[in-house]
HTML snippet that shows the backbone in 3Dmol.js (N, CA, C, O; Angstrom):
<script src="https://3Dmol.org/build/3Dmol-min.js"></script>
<div id="view" style="width:600px;height:400px;position:relative"></div>
<script>
const pdb = `
ATOM      1  N   MET A   1     179.870 148.190 104.578  1.00  0.00           N
ATOM      2  CA  MET A   1     180.396 147.187 103.674  1.00  0.00           C
ATOM      3  C   MET A   1     179.348 146.184 103.275  1.00  0.00           C
ATOM      4  O   MET A   1     179.397 145.649 102.167  1.00  0.00           O
ATOM      5  N   CYS A   2     178.389 145.910 104.158  1.00  0.00           N
ATOM      6  CA  CYS A   2     177.330 144.963 103.816  1.00  0.00           C
ATOM      7  C   CYS A   2     176.051 145.399 104.512  1.00  0.00           C
ATOM      8  O   CYS A   2     176.062 146.192 105.454  1.00  0.00           O
ATOM      9  N   SER A   3     174.957 144.856 104.016  1.00  0.00           N
ATOM     10  CA  SER A   3     173.689 145.201 104.649  1.00  0.00           C
ATOM     11  C   SER A   3     173.554 144.439 105.959  1.00  0.00           C
ATOM     12  O   SER A   3     174.374 143.575 106.272  1.00  0.00           O
ATOM     13  N   ALA A   4     172.539 144.755 106.706  1.00  0.00           N
ATOM     14  CA  ALA A   4     172.374 144.167 108.040  1.00  0.00           C
ATOM     15  C   ALA A   4     171.854 142.734 107.995  1.00  0.00           C
ATOM     16  O   ALA A   4     171.813 142.066 109.028  1.00  0.00           O
ATOM     17  N   GLU A   5     171.461 142.254 106.830  1.00  0.00           N
ATOM     18  CA  GLU A   5     170.937 140.897 106.730  1.00  0.00           C
ATOM     19  C   GLU A   5     172.080 139.885 106.807  1.00  0.00           C
ATOM     20  O   GLU A   5     173.094 140.052 106.129  1.00  0.00           O
ATOM     21  N   PRO A   6     171.932 138.848 107.616  1.00  0.00           N
ATOM     22  CA  PRO A   6     173.021 137.874 107.772  1.00  0.00           C
ATOM     23  C   PRO A   6     173.358 137.132 106.487  1.00  0.00           C
ATOM     24  O   PRO A   6     174.506 136.737 106.283  1.00  0.00           O
ATOM     25  N   ILE A   7     172.370 136.940 105.620  1.00  0.00           N
ATOM     26  CA  ILE A   7     172.642 136.192 104.393  1.00  0.00           C
ATOM     27  C   ILE A   7     173.590 136.965 103.479  1.00  0.00           C
ATOM     28  O   ILE A   7     174.298 136.364 102.670  1.00  0.00           O
ATOM     29  N   ASN A   8     173.609 138.283 103.601  1.00  0.00           N
ATOM     30  CA  ASN A   8     174.517 139.098 102.799  1.00  0.00           C
ATOM     31  C   ASN A   8     175.814 139.410 103.533  1.00  0.00           C
ATOM     32  O   ASN A   8     176.865 139.554 102.907  1.00  0.00           O
ATOM     33  N   CYS A   9     175.745 139.512 104.834  1.00  0.00           N
ATOM     34  CA  CYS A   9     176.893 139.973 105.609  1.00  0.00           C
ATOM     35  C   CYS A   9     177.921 138.874 105.866  1.00  0.00           C
ATOM     36  O   CYS A   9     179.118 139.158 105.902  1.00  0.00           O
ATOM     37  N   PHE A  10     177.486 137.629 106.046  1.00  0.00           N
ATOM     38  CA  PHE A  10     178.425 136.567 106.378  1.00  0.00           C
ATOM     39  C   PHE A  10     179.457 136.319 105.276  1.00  0.00           C
ATOM     40  O   PHE A  10     180.640 136.196 105.592  1.00  0.00           O
ATOM     41  N   PRO A  11     179.068 136.237 103.991  1.00  0.00           N
ATOM     42  CA  PRO A  11     180.096 136.053 102.960  1.00  0.00           C
ATOM     43  C   PRO A  11     181.087 137.213 102.904  1.00  0.00           C
ATOM     44  O   PRO A  11     182.271 137.005 102.637  1.00  0.00           O
ATOM     45  N   MET A  12     180.614 138.422 103.152  1.00  0.00           N
ATOM     46  CA  MET A  12     181.512 139.567 103.158  1.00  0.00           C
ATOM     47  C   MET A  12     182.495 139.478 104.318  1.00  0.00           C
ATOM     48  O   MET A  12     183.674 139.796 104.158  1.00  0.00           O
ATOM     49  N   LEU A  13     182.022 139.050 105.479  1.00  0.00           N
ATOM     50  CA  LEU A  13     182.898 138.882 106.630  1.00  0.00           C
ATOM     51  C   LEU A  13     183.958 137.811 106.366  1.00  0.00           C
ATOM     52  O   LEU A  13     185.123 137.988 106.724  1.00  0.00           O
ATOM     53  N   VAL A  14     183.561 136.711 105.746  1.00  0.00           N
ATOM     54  CA  VAL A  14     184.511 135.655 105.403  1.00  0.00           C
ATOM     55  C   VAL A  14     185.550 136.189 104.424  1.00  0.00           C
ATOM     56  O   VAL A  14     186.734 135.877 104.551  1.00  0.00           O
ATOM     57  N   ASN A  15     185.134 136.971 103.473  1.00  0.00           N
ATOM     58  CA  ASN A  15     186.052 137.552 102.491  1.00  0.00           C
ATOM     59  C   ASN A  15     187.064 138.470 103.174  1.00  0.00           C
ATOM     60  O   ASN A  15     188.260 138.392 102.891  1.00  0.00           O
ATOM     61  N   ILE A  16     186.601 139.325 104.056  1.00  0.00           N
ATOM     62  CA  ILE A  16     187.506 140.258 104.746  1.00  0.00           C
ATOM     63  C   ILE A  16     188.508 139.503 105.606  1.00  0.00           C
ATOM     64  O   ILE A  16     189.702 139.804 105.579  1.00  0.00           O
ATOM     65  N   LEU A  17     188.031 138.524 106.368  1.00  0.00           N
ATOM     66  CA  LEU A  17     188.928 137.757 107.232  1.00  0.00           C
ATOM     67  C   LEU A  17     189.939 136.938 106.424  1.00  0.00           C
ATOM     68  O   LEU A  17     191.113 136.871 106.789  1.00  0.00           O
ATOM     69  N   SER A  18     189.500 136.329 105.352  1.00  0.00           N
ATOM     70  CA  SER A  18     190.405 135.517 104.530  1.00  0.00           C
ATOM     71  C   SER A  18     191.503 136.370 103.916  1.00  0.00           C
ATOM     72  O   SER A  18     192.675 135.997 103.943  1.00  0.00           O
ATOM     73  N   ASN A  19     191.131 137.493 103.373  1.00  0.00           N
ATOM     74  CA  ASN A  19     192.129 138.362 102.754  1.00  0.00           C
ATOM     75  C   ASN A  19     193.059 138.983 103.796  1.00  0.00           C
ATOM     76  O   ASN A  19     194.229 139.236 103.509  1.00  0.00           O
ATOM     77  N   THR A  20     192.545 139.229 105.000  1.00  0.00           N
ATOM     78  CA  THR A  20     193.398 139.743 106.069  1.00  0.00           C
ATOM     79  C   THR A  20     194.456 138.713 106.460  1.00  0.00           C
ATOM     80  O   THR A  20     195.628 139.049 106.628  1.00  0.00           O
ATOM     81  N   PHE A  21     194.037 137.468 106.602  1.00  0.00           N
ATOM     82  CA  PHE A  21     194.997 136.414 106.933  1.00  0.00           C
ATOM     83  C   PHE A  21     196.009 136.208 105.817  1.00  0.00           C
ATOM     84  O   PHE A  21     197.180 135.934 106.081  1.00  0.00           O
ATOM     85  N   LEU A  22     195.566 136.338 104.574  1.00  0.00           N
ATOM     86  CA  LEU A  22     196.518 136.217 103.463  1.00  0.00           C
ATOM     87  C   LEU A  22     197.554 137.338 103.499  1.00  0.00           C
ATOM     88  O   LEU A  22     198.736 137.099 103.249  1.00  0.00           O
ATOM     89  N   ARG A  23     197.121 138.547 103.807  1.00  0.00           N
ATOM     90  CA  ARG A  23     198.067 139.671 103.868  1.00  0.00           C
ATOM     91  C   ARG A  23     199.032 139.523 105.043  1.00  0.00           C
ATOM     92  O   ARG A  23     200.192 139.924 104.957  1.00  0.00           O
ATOM     93  N   LEU A  24     198.537 138.939 106.152  1.00  0.00           N
ATOM     94  CA  LEU A  24     199.420 138.715 107.295  1.00  0.00           C
ATOM     95  C   LEU A  24     200.564 137.759 106.948  1.00  0.00           C
ATOM     96  O   LEU A  24     201.665 137.878 107.486  1.00  0.00           O
ATOM     97  N   PHE A  25     200.299 136.821 106.056  1.00  0.00           N
ATOM     98  CA  PHE A  25     201.319 135.861 105.660  1.00  0.00           C
ATOM     99  C   PHE A  25     202.049 136.285 104.377  1.00  0.00           C
ATOM    100  O   PHE A  25     202.666 135.455 103.709  1.00  0.00           O
ATOM    101  N   ASN A  26     201.975 137.580 104.039  1.00  0.00           N
ATOM    102  CA  ASN A  26     202.671 138.184 102.896  1.00  0.00           C
ATOM    103  C   ASN A  26     202.347 137.500 101.569  1.00  0.00           C
ATOM    104  O   ASN A  26     203.239 137.251 100.758  1.00  0.00           O
ATOM    105  N   SER A  27     201.105 137.209 101.361  1.00  0.00           N
ATOM    106  CA  SER A  27     200.675 136.597 100.107  1.00  0.00           C
ATOM    107  C   SER A  27     200.080 137.672  99.202  1.00  0.00           C
ATOM    108  O   SER A  27     199.499 138.645  99.683  1.00  0.00           O
ATOM    109  N   THR A  28     200.228 137.495  97.907  1.00  0.00           N
ATOM    110  CA  THR A  28     199.656 138.446  96.953  1.00  0.00           C
ATOM    111  C   THR A  28     198.322 137.951  96.401  1.00  0.00           C
ATOM    112  O   THR A  28     197.668 138.655  95.632  1.00  0.00           O
ATOM    113  N   ALA A  29     197.922 136.757  96.784  1.00  0.00           N
ATOM    114  CA  ALA A  29     196.657 136.199  96.289  1.00  0.00           C
ATOM    115  C   ALA A  29     195.480 136.841  97.021  1.00  0.00           C
ATOM    116  O   ALA A  29     195.626 137.375  98.120  1.00  0.00           O
ATOM    117  N   HIS A  30     194.333 136.778  96.397  1.00  0.00           N
ATOM    118  CA  HIS A  30     193.090 137.277  96.983  1.00  0.00           C
ATOM    119  C   HIS A  30     192.034 136.192  96.889  1.00  0.00           C
ATOM    120  O   HIS A  30     192.006 135.423  95.928  1.00  0.00           O
ATOM    121  N   ILE A  31     191.173 136.131  97.883  1.00  0.00           N
ATOM    122  CA  ILE A  31     190.048 135.202  97.889  1.00  0.00           C
ATOM    123  C   ILE A  31     188.783 136.002  97.663  1.00  0.00           C
ATOM    124  O   ILE A  31     188.539 137.009  98.328  1.00  0.00           O
ATOM    125  N   ARG A  32     187.983 135.543  96.719  1.00  0.00           N
ATOM    126  CA  ARG A  32     186.691 136.178  96.461  1.00  0.00           C
ATOM    127  C   ARG A  32     185.592 135.274  96.967  1.00  0.00           C
ATOM    128  O   ARG A  32     185.585 134.077  96.680  1.00  0.00           O
ATOM    129  N   VAL A  33     184.676 135.829  97.705  1.00  0.00           N
ATOM    130  CA  VAL A  33     183.522 135.094  98.224  1.00  0.00           C
ATOM    131  C   VAL A  33     182.281 135.819  97.754  1.00  0.00           C
ATOM    132  O   VAL A  33     182.202 137.045  97.834  1.00  0.00           O
ATOM    133  N   TRP A  34     181.314 135.069  97.265  1.00  0.00           N
ATOM    134  CA  TRP A  34     180.063 135.685  96.835  1.00  0.00           C
ATOM    135  C   TRP A  34     178.901 134.850  97.318  1.00  0.00           C
ATOM    136  O   TRP A  34     179.043 133.667  97.629  1.00  0.00           O
ATOM    137  N   SER A  35     177.777 135.474  97.374  1.00  0.00           N
ATOM    138  CA  SER A  35     176.573 134.824  97.871  1.00  0.00           C
ATOM    139  C   SER A  35     175.498 134.903  96.802  1.00  0.00           C
ATOM    140  O   SER A  35     175.238 135.963  96.232  1.00  0.00           O
ATOM    141  N   GLU A  36     174.887 133.770  96.544  1.00  0.00           N
ATOM    142  CA  GLU A  36     173.748 133.733  95.638  1.00  0.00           C
ATOM    143  C   GLU A  36     172.625 133.027  96.383  1.00  0.00           C
ATOM    144  O   GLU A  36     172.485 131.809  96.273  1.00  0.00           O
ATOM    145  N   PRO A  37     171.812 133.783  97.150  1.00  0.00           N
ATOM    146  CA  PRO A  37     170.837 133.139  98.024  1.00  0.00           C
ATOM    147  C   PRO A  37     169.716 132.432  97.279  1.00  0.00           C
ATOM    148  O   PRO A  37     169.092 131.529  97.836  1.00  0.00           O
ATOM    149  N   PHE A  38     169.444 132.810  96.047  1.00  0.00           N
ATOM    150  CA  PHE A  38     168.381 132.181  95.291  1.00  0.00           C
ATOM    151  C   PHE A  38     168.981 131.419  94.117  1.00  0.00           C
ATOM    152  O   PHE A  38     169.845 131.924  93.399  1.00  0.00           O
ATOM    153  N   TYR A  39     168.506 130.203  93.944  1.00  0.00           N
ATOM    154  CA  TYR A  39     168.996 129.379  92.857  1.00  0.00           C
ATOM    155  C   TYR A  39     168.605 130.006  91.532  1.00  0.00           C
ATOM    156  O   TYR A  39     167.440 130.344  91.320  1.00  0.00           O
ATOM    157  N   SER A  40     169.565 130.163  90.646  1.00  0.00           N
ATOM    158  CA  SER A  40     169.243 130.721  89.333  1.00  0.00           C
ATOM    159  C   SER A  40     169.751 129.786  88.253  1.00  0.00           C
ATOM    160  O   SER A  40     170.802 129.160  88.394  1.00  0.00           O
ATOM    161  N   THR A  41     169.010 129.702  87.201  1.00  0.00           N
ATOM    162  CA  THR A  41     169.388 128.848  86.088  1.00  0.00           C
ATOM    163  C   THR A  41     169.074 129.567  84.787  1.00  0.00           C
ATOM    164  O   THR A  41     168.161 130.390  84.715  1.00  0.00           O
ATOM    165  N   GLN A  42     169.835 129.243  83.778  1.00  0.00           N
ATOM    166  CA  GLN A  42     169.612 129.853  82.472  1.00  0.00           C
ATOM    167  C   GLN A  42     168.827 128.925  81.554  1.00  0.00           C
ATOM    168  O   GLN A  42     168.409 129.337  80.471  1.00  0.00           O
ATOM    169  N   ASN A  43     168.621 127.683  81.969  1.00  0.00           N
ATOM    170  CA  ASN A  43     167.918 126.707  81.152  1.00  0.00           C
ATOM    171  C   ASN A  43     166.411 126.910  81.293  1.00  0.00           C
ATOM    172  O   ASN A  43     165.881 126.751  82.392  1.00  0.00           O
ATOM    173  N   PRO A  44     165.698 127.259  80.206  1.00  0.00           N
ATOM    174  CA  PRO A  44     164.258 127.512  80.320  1.00  0.00           C
ATOM    175  C   PRO A  44     163.453 126.257  80.649  1.00  0.00           C
ATOM    176  O   PRO A  44     162.374 126.359  81.232  1.00  0.00           O
ATOM    177  N   GLU A  45     163.953 125.077  80.288  1.00  0.00           N
ATOM    178  CA  GLU A  45     163.219 123.846  80.608  1.00  0.00           C
ATOM    179  C   GLU A  45     163.183 123.618  82.117  1.00  0.00           C
ATOM    180  O   GLU A  45     162.161 123.201  82.662  1.00  0.00           O
ATOM    181  N   ILE A  46     164.283 123.887  82.780  1.00  0.00           N
ATOM    182  CA  ILE A  46     164.316 123.725  84.235  1.00  0.00           C
ATOM    183  C   ILE A  46     163.413 124.755  84.893  1.00  0.00           C
ATOM    184  O   ILE A  46     162.727 124.445  85.867  1.00  0.00           O
ATOM    185  N   LYS A  47     163.405 125.979  84.372  1.00  0.00           N
ATOM    186  CA  LYS A  47     162.512 127.001  84.927  1.00  0.00           C
ATOM    187  C   LYS A  47     161.057 126.587  84.786  1.00  0.00           C
ATOM    188  O   LYS A  47     160.262 126.791  85.704  1.00  0.00           O
ATOM    189  N   ASN A  48     160.697 126.003  83.638  1.00  0.00           N
ATOM    190  CA  ASN A  48     159.326 125.541  83.441  1.00  0.00           C
ATOM    191  C   ASN A  48     158.991 124.406  84.400  1.00  0.00           C
ATOM    192  O   ASN A  48     157.892 124.364  84.953  1.00  0.00           O
ATOM    193  N   ASP A  49     159.928 123.488  84.599  1.00  0.00           N
ATOM    194  CA  ASP A  49     159.694 122.382  85.525  1.00  0.00           C
ATOM    195  C   ASP A  49     159.470 122.895  86.941  1.00  0.00           C
ATOM    196  O   ASP A  49     158.553 122.447  87.630  1.00  0.00           O
ATOM    197  N   ILE A  50     160.300 123.827  87.372  1.00  0.00           N
ATOM    198  CA  ILE A  50     160.159 124.392  88.719  1.00  0.00           C
ATOM    199  C   ILE A  50     158.819 125.122  88.850  1.00  0.00           C
ATOM    200  O   ILE A  50     158.152 125.024  89.880  1.00  0.00           O
ATOM    201  N   PHE A  51     158.435 125.850  87.806  1.00  0.00           N
ATOM    202  CA  PHE A  51     157.162 126.569  87.826  1.00  0.00           C
ATOM    203  C   PHE A  51     155.992 125.605  87.962  1.00  0.00           C
ATOM    204  O   PHE A  51     155.097 125.836  88.775  1.00  0.00           O
ATOM    205  N   PHE A  52     155.983 124.530  87.179  1.00  0.00           N
ATOM    206  CA  PHE A  52     154.862 123.596  87.225  1.00  0.00           C
ATOM    207  C   PHE A  52     154.826 122.790  88.518  1.00  0.00           C
ATOM    208  O   PHE A  52     153.747 122.426  88.987  1.00  0.00           O
ATOM    209  N   ILE A  53     155.978 122.509  89.097  1.00  0.00           N
ATOM    210  CA  ILE A  53     155.998 121.832  90.393  1.00  0.00           C
ATOM    211  C   ILE A  53     155.395 122.744  91.462  1.00  0.00           C
ATOM    212  O   ILE A  53     154.586 122.299  92.276  1.00  0.00           O
ATOM    213  N   CYS A  54     155.785 124.012  91.459  1.00  0.00           N
ATOM    214  CA  CYS A  54     155.232 124.970  92.434  1.00  0.00           C
ATOM    215  C   CYS A  54     153.742 125.187  92.203  1.00  0.00           C
ATOM    216  O   CYS A  54     152.971 125.278  93.158  1.00  0.00           O
ATOM    217  N   LEU A  55     153.337 125.268  90.941  1.00  0.00           N
ATOM    218  CA  LEU A  55     151.925 125.472  90.626  1.00  0.00           C
ATOM    219  C   LEU A  55     151.092 124.284  91.082  1.00  0.00           C
ATOM    220  O   LEU A  55     150.025 124.468  91.667  1.00  0.00           O
ATOM    221  N   SER A  56     151.558 123.078  90.825  1.00  0.00           N
ATOM    222  CA  SER A  56     150.787 121.900  91.246  1.00  0.00           C
ATOM    223  C   SER A  56     150.719 121.815  92.770  1.00  0.00           C
ATOM    224  O   SER A  56     149.686 121.435  93.323  1.00  0.00           O
ATOM    225  N   TYR A  57     151.799 122.163  93.445  1.00  0.00           N
ATOM    226  CA  TYR A  57     151.777 122.169  94.915  1.00  0.00           C
ATOM    227  C   TYR A  57     150.751 123.173  95.431  1.00  0.00           C
ATOM    228  O   TYR A  57     149.989 122.859  96.345  1.00  0.00           O
ATOM    229  N   LEU A  58     150.721 124.367  94.862  1.00  0.00           N
ATOM    230  CA  LEU A  58     149.766 125.381  95.310  1.00  0.00           C
ATOM    231  C   LEU A  58     148.328 124.977  95.014  1.00  0.00           C
ATOM    232  O   LEU A  58     147.430 125.268  95.804  1.00  0.00           O
ATOM    233  N   LEU A  59     148.099 124.306  93.882  1.00  0.00           N
ATOM    234  CA  LEU A  59     146.740 123.863  93.566  1.00  0.00           C
ATOM    235  C   LEU A  59     146.280 122.784  94.540  1.00  0.00           C
ATOM    236  O   LEU A  59     145.123 122.781  94.961  1.00  0.00           O
ATOM    237  N   ILE A  60     147.172 121.873  94.899  1.00  0.00           N
ATOM    238  CA  ILE A  60     146.814 120.842  95.874  1.00  0.00           C
ATOM    239  C   ILE A  60     146.546 121.482  97.225  1.00  0.00           C
ATOM    240  O   ILE A  60     145.604 121.103  97.922  1.00  0.00           O
ATOM    241  N   LEU A  61     147.368 122.446  97.593  1.00  0.00           N
ATOM    242  CA  LEU A  61     147.169 123.147  98.855  1.00  0.00           C
ATOM    243  C   LEU A  61     145.844 123.907  98.853  1.00  0.00           C
ATOM    244  O   LEU A  61     145.116 123.883  99.845  1.00  0.00           O
ATOM    245  N   ALA A  62     145.531 124.574  97.760  1.00  0.00           N
ATOM    246  CA  ALA A  62     144.293 125.345  97.661  1.00  0.00           C
ATOM    247  C   ALA A  62     143.078 124.426  97.690  1.00  0.00           C
ATOM    248  O   ALA A  62     142.019 124.813  98.184  1.00  0.00           O
ATOM    249  N   ALA A  63     143.224 123.212  97.165  1.00  0.00           N
ATOM    250  CA  ALA A  63     142.098 122.272  97.188  1.00  0.00           C
ATOM    251  C   ALA A  63     141.841 121.759  98.603  1.00  0.00           C
ATOM    252  O   ALA A  63     140.718 121.364  98.916  1.00  0.00           O
ATOM    253  N   GLY A  64     142.844 121.757  99.450  1.00  0.00           N
ATOM    254  CA  GLY A  64     142.669 121.238 100.798  1.00  0.00           C
ATOM    255  C   GLY A  64     142.221 122.265 101.819  1.00  0.00           C
ATOM    256  O   GLY A  64     141.801 121.894 102.915  1.00  0.00           O
ATOM    257  N   LEU A  65     142.297 123.542 101.490  1.00  0.00           N
ATOM    258  CA  LEU A  65     141.941 124.572 102.472  1.00  0.00           C
ATOM    259  C   LEU A  65     140.441 124.738 102.713  1.00  0.00           C
ATOM    260  O   LEU A  65     140.055 124.886 103.873  1.00  0.00           O
ATOM    261  N   PRO A  66     139.575 124.725 101.711  1.00  0.00           N
ATOM    262  CA  PRO A  66     138.143 124.918 101.994  1.00  0.00           C
ATOM    263  C   PRO A  66     137.545 123.894 102.960  1.00  0.00           C
ATOM    264  O   PRO A  66     136.756 124.283 103.821  1.00  0.00           O
ATOM    265  N   PRO A  67     137.882 122.602 102.859  1.00  0.00           N
ATOM    266  CA  PRO A  67     137.339 121.679 103.871  1.00  0.00           C
ATOM    267  C   PRO A  67     137.803 122.011 105.290  1.00  0.00           C
ATOM    268  O   PRO A  67     137.070 121.785 106.253  1.00  0.00           O
ATOM    269  N   LEU A  68     138.994 122.535 105.417  1.00  0.00           N
ATOM    270  CA  LEU A  68     139.485 122.923 106.731  1.00  0.00           C
ATOM    271  C   LEU A  68     138.617 124.020 107.341  1.00  0.00           C
ATOM    272  O   LEU A  68     138.289 123.973 108.527  1.00  0.00           O
ATOM    273  N   PHE A  69     138.249 125.002 106.527  1.00  0.00           N
ATOM    274  CA  PHE A  69     137.379 126.071 107.020  1.00  0.00           C
ATOM    275  C   PHE A  69     135.977 125.538 107.326  1.00  0.00           C
ATOM    276  O   PHE A  69     135.336 125.967 108.285  1.00  0.00           O
ATOM    277  N   ALA A  70     135.516 124.607 106.507  1.00  0.00           N
ATOM    278  CA  ALA A  70     134.186 124.044 106.741  1.00  0.00           C
ATOM    279  C   ALA A  70     134.157 123.262 108.044  1.00  0.00           C
ATOM    280  O   ALA A  70     133.200 123.380 108.808  1.00  0.00           O
ATOM    281  N   VAL A  71     135.180 122.471 108.313  1.00  0.00           N
ATOM    282  CA  VAL A  71     135.239 121.707 109.557  1.00  0.00           C
ATOM    283  C   VAL A  71     135.315 122.663 110.742  1.00  0.00           C
ATOM    284  O   VAL A  71     134.697 122.420 111.778  1.00  0.00           O
ATOM    285  N   SER A  72     136.061 123.733 110.595  1.00  0.00           N
ATOM    286  CA  SER A  72     136.185 124.700 111.680  1.00  0.00           C
ATOM    287  C   SER A  72     134.837 125.338 112.005  1.00  0.00           C
ATOM    288  O   SER A  72     134.483 125.475 113.175  1.00  0.00           O
ATOM    289  N   SER A  73     134.091 125.725 110.984  1.00  0.00           N
ATOM    290  CA  SER A  73     132.800 126.351 111.252  1.00  0.00           C
ATOM    291  C   SER A  73     131.789 125.331 111.777  1.00  0.00           C
ATOM    292  O   SER A  73     130.901 125.696 112.547  1.00  0.00           O
ATOM    293  N   MET A  74     131.903 124.057 111.377  1.00  0.00           N
ATOM    294  CA  MET A  74     131.022 123.030 111.922  1.00  0.00           C
ATOM    295  C   MET A  74     131.317 122.791 113.406  1.00  0.00           C
ATOM    296  O   MET A  74     130.399 122.560 114.192  1.00  0.00           O
ATOM    297  N   GLU A  75     132.588 122.847 113.784  1.00  0.00           N
ATOM    298  CA  GLU A  75     132.944 122.705 115.195  1.00  0.00           C
ATOM    299  C   GLU A  75     132.375 123.867 116.000  1.00  0.00           C
ATOM    300  O   GLU A  75     131.906 123.677 117.122  1.00  0.00           O
ATOM    301  N   ASP A  76     132.414 125.065 115.431  1.00  0.00           N
ATOM    302  CA  ASP A  76     131.840 126.227 116.111  1.00  0.00           C
ATOM    303  C   ASP A  76     130.321 126.046 116.277  1.00  0.00           C
ATOM    304  O   ASP A  76     129.749 126.411 117.305  1.00  0.00           O
ATOM    305  N   TYR A  77     129.687 125.478 115.250  1.00  0.00           N
ATOM    306  CA  TYR A  77     128.241 125.260 115.308  1.00  0.00           C
ATOM    307  C   TYR A  77     127.900 124.230 116.377  1.00  0.00           C
ATOM    308  O   TYR A  77     126.912 124.384 117.096  1.00  0.00           O
ATOM    309  N   LYS A  78     128.714 123.176 116.487  1.00  0.00           N
ATOM    310  CA  LYS A  78     128.436 122.110 117.449  1.00  0.00           C
ATOM    311  C   LYS A  78     128.522 122.607 118.894  1.00  0.00           C
ATOM    312  O   LYS A  78     127.702 122.254 119.741  1.00  0.00           O
ATOM    313  N   VAL A  79     129.537 123.436 119.151  1.00  0.00           N
ATOM    314  CA  VAL A  79     129.691 123.938 120.531  1.00  0.00           C
ATOM    315  C   VAL A  79     128.880 125.207 120.768  1.00  0.00           C
ATOM    316  O   VAL A  79     128.919 125.778 121.858  1.00  0.00           O
ATOM    317  N   LYS A  80     128.153 125.646 119.757  1.00  0.00           N
ATOM    318  CA  LYS A  80     127.306 126.843 119.826  1.00  0.00           C
ATOM    319  C   LYS A  80     128.066 128.058 120.331  1.00  0.00           C
ATOM    320  O   LYS A  80     127.676 128.714 121.297  1.00  0.00           O
ATOM    321  N   SER A  81     129.172 128.333 119.638  1.00  0.00           N
ATOM    322  CA  SER A  81     130.019 129.455 120.061  1.00  0.00           C
ATOM    323  C   SER A  81     129.454 130.796 119.644  1.00  0.00           C
ATOM    324  O   SER A  81     129.923 131.828 120.123  1.00  0.00           O
ATOM    325  N   MET A  82     128.487 130.817 118.792  1.00  0.00           N
ATOM    326  CA  MET A  82     127.921 132.084 118.341  1.00  0.00           C
ATOM    327  C   MET A  82     126.873 132.591 119.278  1.00  0.00           C
ATOM    328  O   MET A  82     126.295 133.651 119.041  1.00  0.00           O
TER     329      MET A  82
END
`;
const viewer = $3Dmol.createViewer("view");
viewer.addModel(pdb, "pdb");
viewer.setStyle({}, {cartoon: {color: "spectrum"}});
viewer.zoomTo();
viewer.render();
</script>
């Protein structure tokens, strides 16, 4: 009925249990449960904003990584690990 991933299986389990309880109480209604694990939008402006926020974050992160490697190799040089 569902894949082994909890993000997909839990909504299905809730749906089965809810509908079972409804049938136990002789109800004709049904409950539908769905999962949308990733935020989706149809507005292209919001998609562009999200893209540029992620891009700027990655550029800032990429700018900070080379000094980290340089400090690491300088520490190795100081303790003469080679």
